[in-house]
C-alpha positions, 0 to 999 in steps of 0.5 A: 610049230604045233599048237596044244590045248592041254594042262600038265603038272610039273614038279619044281626043284622044291617038290611043289606041283605046278599046273601048266598049259602047253601053248606050243611046241617046236623042233630045233636041231633035232630036239623038241621044245615046249612053251608053257604058261601057268594054268588058270591064267587068263592072259600070261605076258611071258611063257616058260620054255622047256626041252624034252629029254629022255632020262632013265628011259622016261621023257622029262621036261627040263630047263634050257641051260645053254643061253645060245640054245635058249635064245634061238628057241625063244626066237622061233616061238616069238616069231610063230606067236607073232604070226598067230596074232 
């Protein structure tokens, strides 16, 4: 897993902008995934998982729709975060 220290702005389904901090990335079955927490939060108890996809030639981060895929990726992140503690 690669570690990051960067803030990105995401636009939610309502059109609202949210600043998120990328706390890690990993690859699973040829796709790249990112773990994010809300920016400006000292200690987040949960993180958000998003998948990198290419839509109309542009990189986009999207929710993981498939439960099996989501839990497999979440397990990868959970294990790597445990190792860092």
